[in-house]
DRENKOL-582387 format. One record per residue (C-alpha): x, y, z; residue number from 0. Coordinates in nm, 4 decimals. Layout:
<nodes>
NODE         x         y         z    k
NODE         X         Y         Z  NUM
...
</nodes>
This chain:
<nodes>
NODE         x         y         z    k
NODE   -0.3363   -3.7060   -6.6517    0
NODE   -0.5329   -3.5422   -6.7171    1
NODE   -0.5711   -3.2932   -6.5090    2
NODE   -0.1992   -3.1982   -6.5474    3
NODE   -0.1967   -3.1780   -6.9255    4
NODE   -0.5602   -2.8993   -6.8243    5
NODE   -0.3343   -2.7166   -6.6090    6
NODE    0.0416   -2.6799   -6.7968    7
NODE   -0.2397   -2.5806   -7.1318    8
NODE   -0.4478   -2.3579   -6.8607    9
NODE   -0.1206   -2.1480   -6.7770   10
NODE    0.0037   -2.1148   -7.0974   11
NODE   -0.3109   -2.0156   -7.1871   12
NODE   -0.3592   -1.7072   -6.8641   13
NODE    0.0626   -1.6535   -6.8888   14
NODE    0.1529   -1.7030   -7.2490   15
NODE    0.5052   -1.8857   -7.0755   16
NODE    0.5911   -2.2053   -7.0640   17
NODE    0.4934   -2.4294   -6.7661   18
NODE    0.8715   -2.4703   -6.6741   19
NODE    0.9267   -2.0778   -6.6755   20
NODE    0.6257   -2.0621   -6.4896   21
NODE    0.7087   -2.2955   -6.2339   22
NODE    1.0828   -2.0804   -6.2173   23
NODE    0.9954   -1.7252   -6.1787   24
NODE    0.7230   -1.8691   -5.9217   25
NODE    0.9785   -2.0657   -5.7383   26
NODE    1.2562   -1.7003   -5.7526   27
NODE    0.9404   -1.5352   -5.6017   28
NODE    0.9252   -1.7078   -5.3003   29
NODE    1.2980   -1.6689   -5.2242   30
NODE    1.2495   -1.2846   -5.2963   31
NODE    0.9675   -1.2702   -5.0710   32
NODE    1.1395   -1.5198   -4.7901   33
NODE    1.5273   -1.3034   -4.8441   34
NODE    1.2914   -0.9876   -4.7704   35
NODE    1.0362   -1.0914   -4.4385   36
NODE    1.3966   -1.2562   -4.3411   37
NODE    1.5146   -0.9058   -4.3044   38
NODE    1.2693   -0.7104   -4.0846   39
NODE    1.1470   -0.8095   -3.7137   40
NODE    0.8716   -0.9987   -3.6312   41
NODE    0.5460   -0.8897   -3.4981   42
NODE    0.6599   -1.1139   -3.1830   43
NODE    0.9664   -0.9912   -3.1272   44
NODE    0.9084   -0.5949   -3.1851   45
NODE    0.9299   -0.5604   -2.7887   46
NODE    1.1810   -0.7888   -2.7065   47
NODE    1.4550   -0.6115   -2.5355   48
NODE    1.7989   -0.7401   -2.8192   49
NODE    2.0165   -1.0322   -2.6849   50
NODE    2.3916   -0.9040   -2.6762   51
NODE    2.6371   -1.1692   -2.6425   52
NODE    2.9618   -1.0930   -2.5125   53
NODE    3.2931   -1.2039   -2.6640   54
NODE    3.5768   -1.3685   -2.3871   55
NODE    3.7977   -1.2141   -2.5942   56
NODE    3.6126   -0.8122   -2.5131   57
NODE    3.7929   -0.7780   -2.1385   58
NODE    3.3814   -0.8473   -1.9871   59
NODE    3.5449   -1.1164   -1.7700   60
NODE    3.8220   -0.9597   -1.6360   61
NODE    3.6080   -0.6541   -1.4833   62
NODE    3.5535   -0.6332   -1.1065   63
NODE    3.2782   -0.5447   -0.9776   64
NODE    3.1705   -0.2113   -0.8934   65
NODE    3.2719   -0.2151   -0.4789   66
NODE    2.9798   -0.1260   -0.2820   67
NODE    2.9405    0.2146   -0.2071   68
NODE    3.0384    0.4612    0.0946   69
NODE    2.7742    0.5558    0.3695   70
NODE    2.8777    0.8809    0.4450   71
NODE    2.6854    1.0808    0.6639   72
NODE    2.6157    1.4423    0.6984   73
NODE    2.9472    1.6261    0.4698   74
NODE    3.0271    1.9701    0.3844   75
NODE    3.0311    2.1109    0.0037   76
NODE    3.4692    2.1231    0.1011   77
NODE    3.4109    1.7660    0.1925   78
NODE    3.2519    1.7100   -0.1570   79
NODE    3.5407    1.8584   -0.3187   80
NODE    3.7747    1.4961   -0.2796   81
NODE    3.4950    1.3120   -0.4283   82
NODE    3.5632    1.3559   -0.8178   83
NODE    3.7786    1.1234   -1.0000   84
NODE    4.0666    1.3093   -0.9016   85
NODE    4.2166    0.9791   -0.6628   86
NODE    4.0763    0.6417   -0.8285   87
NODE    4.0698    0.4672   -0.5047   88
NODE    3.7912    0.7251   -0.3886   89
NODE    3.4054    0.7092   -0.4938   90
NODE    3.3132    0.9594   -0.7305   91
NODE    3.0234    1.2020   -0.5724   92
NODE    2.7010    1.4518   -0.7193   93
NODE    2.5235    1.6146   -0.4918   94
NODE    2.1456    1.7742   -0.5796   95
NODE    1.8877    1.9454   -0.3721   96
NODE    2.1752    1.8835   -0.0736   97
NODE    2.1988    1.4996   -0.1200   98
NODE    2.4688    1.3489   -0.2710   99
NODE    2.4917    1.0174   -0.4556  100
NODE    2.7950    0.7940   -0.5457  101
NODE    2.8165    0.8228   -0.9958  102
NODE    3.1109    0.5256   -0.9019  103
NODE    2.8674    0.3416   -1.1371  104
NODE    2.8644    0.5813   -1.4483  105
NODE    3.2521    0.6818   -1.4885  106
NODE    3.2721    0.6894   -1.8706  107
NODE    3.0222    0.9763   -1.7895  108
NODE    3.1440    1.1998   -1.4761  109
NODE    3.4981    1.0675   -1.3944  110
NODE    3.8149    1.2140   -1.5507  111
NODE    3.7571    1.2887   -1.8796  112
NODE    3.3708    1.2373   -1.9612  113
NODE    3.1272    1.4800   -2.0530  114
NODE    2.9852    1.5043   -1.6402  115
NODE    3.3063    1.5032   -1.5068  116
NODE    3.2987    1.9227   -1.4084  117
NODE    2.9576    1.8430   -1.1953  118
NODE    3.1253    1.5241   -0.9368  119
NODE    3.2059    1.6599   -0.6437  120
NODE    3.0223    1.9255   -0.6873  121
NODE    2.6349    2.0638   -0.5968  122
NODE    2.5371    2.0812   -0.9469  123
NODE    2.1034    2.1294   -0.8777  124
NODE    2.1086    2.5022   -1.0799  125
NODE    2.2858    2.3796   -1.3441  126
NODE    2.1327    2.0610   -1.3978  127
NODE    1.8017    2.2698   -1.3451  128
NODE    1.9525    2.5421   -1.6291  129
NODE    2.0620    2.2899   -1.8115  130
NODE    2.3862    2.4691   -1.8173  131
NODE    2.7552    2.3623   -1.8484  132
NODE    2.8584    2.7143   -1.6840  133
NODE    3.0859    2.6687   -1.4315  134
NODE    2.8871    3.0012   -1.2475  135
NODE    2.6289    2.7594   -1.2275  136
NODE    2.7668    2.4287   -1.0939  137
NODE    2.5892    2.5198   -0.7393  138
NODE    2.2936    2.4235   -0.5072  139
NODE    2.1663    2.7516   -0.5055  140
NODE    1.7906    2.7775   -0.6284  141
NODE    1.7049    3.1095   -0.5784  142
NODE    1.5753    3.2916   -0.8563  143
NODE    1.4323    3.0061   -1.1092  144
NODE    1.0538    2.9851   -1.2127  145
NODE    0.8647    2.6708   -1.1934  146
NODE    0.9484    2.4904   -1.5604  147
NODE    1.3467    2.5386   -1.4687  148
NODE    1.2322    2.3320   -1.0757  149
NODE    1.0263    2.0973   -1.2789  150
NODE    1.2713    1.9824   -1.4559  151
NODE    1.5523    1.9955   -1.1692  152
NODE    1.2727    1.7689   -0.9843  153
NODE    1.3072    1.5195   -1.2991  154
NODE    1.6406    1.5251   -1.1966  155
NODE    1.6127    1.4399   -0.8886  156
NODE    1.3940    1.1308   -0.9941  157
NODE    1.6527    0.9814   -1.2193  158
NODE    1.9351    0.9922   -0.9682  159
NODE    1.7168    0.8083   -0.6840  160
NODE    1.6371    0.5766   -0.9494  161
NODE    2.0046    0.5191   -1.0391  162
NODE    2.1947    0.5756   -0.8587  163
NODE    2.2294    0.5258   -0.4716  164
NODE    2.2564    0.7779   -0.1991  165
NODE    2.4395    0.7817    0.0456  166
NODE    2.5192    1.1666    0.2082  167
NODE    2.3860    1.4607    0.2469  168
NODE    2.5790    1.8452    0.2552  169
NODE    2.5405    2.0390    0.5278  170
NODE    2.6361    2.3810    0.5249  171
NODE    3.1007    2.4920    0.5872  172
NODE    3.1853    2.4349    0.9733  173
NODE    3.2618    2.7888    0.9569  174
NODE    2.9664    2.8977    0.9091  175
NODE    2.7659    2.6994    1.1391  176
NODE    2.9856    2.8404    1.4124  177
NODE    2.9888    3.2158    1.2648  178
NODE    2.5686    3.1842    1.2223  179
NODE    2.6035    2.9993    1.5842  180
NODE    2.8336    3.3727    1.7035  181
NODE    2.5794    3.5694    1.5112  182
NODE    2.2290    3.3664    1.7046  183
NODE    2.4707    3.4432    1.9883  184
NODE    2.5002    3.8013    1.9579  185
NODE    2.1409    3.8758    1.8148  186
NODE    2.0530    3.7748    2.1899  187
NODE    2.3074    3.8911    2.3993  188
NODE    2.1017    4.3030    2.2405  189
NODE    1.7996    4.1386    2.2720  190
NODE    1.9081    4.0867    2.6078  191
NODE    2.1064    4.4647    2.6912  192
NODE    1.7886    4.6192    2.5687  193
</nodes>
């Protein structure tokens, strides 16, 4: 009992507060400390990804899984235009450096009304390299691009390789191929005639 009265006297002497006021303030400080600490993430949990739970009333259960990408093989730019999102039964496709990717999983970006809808169904290497939304830049022409722009395009290509499935490859228009063959034959005929 003697220790108790000595401690109470010392609290009063050091703090100038009654023991009741001292312990009330101490308890309030502990509560405030724990409340403020609870507002922050602990160091162990800092690098963990957030956990998100979806409620059933949000409609996530009703979503159907995305269809498997269909391999198209070789198609022309004209044929690629049919995959621009105007037909909901067809996948959304986009080409970079002649490689065609199925971007259907990002329909909210590349589908009709999306911020990048102008790229769907097109070869868009130049626009990506220039970071341009201009219609005249949405093509596969890489002429005149400098090294930093080609590096930007390479970064885009790596992102597409990681995220989307490659479903085909662009080939020149069939008429262009036929014209090139005719020109080669004509050139060979001229050389033989000389």
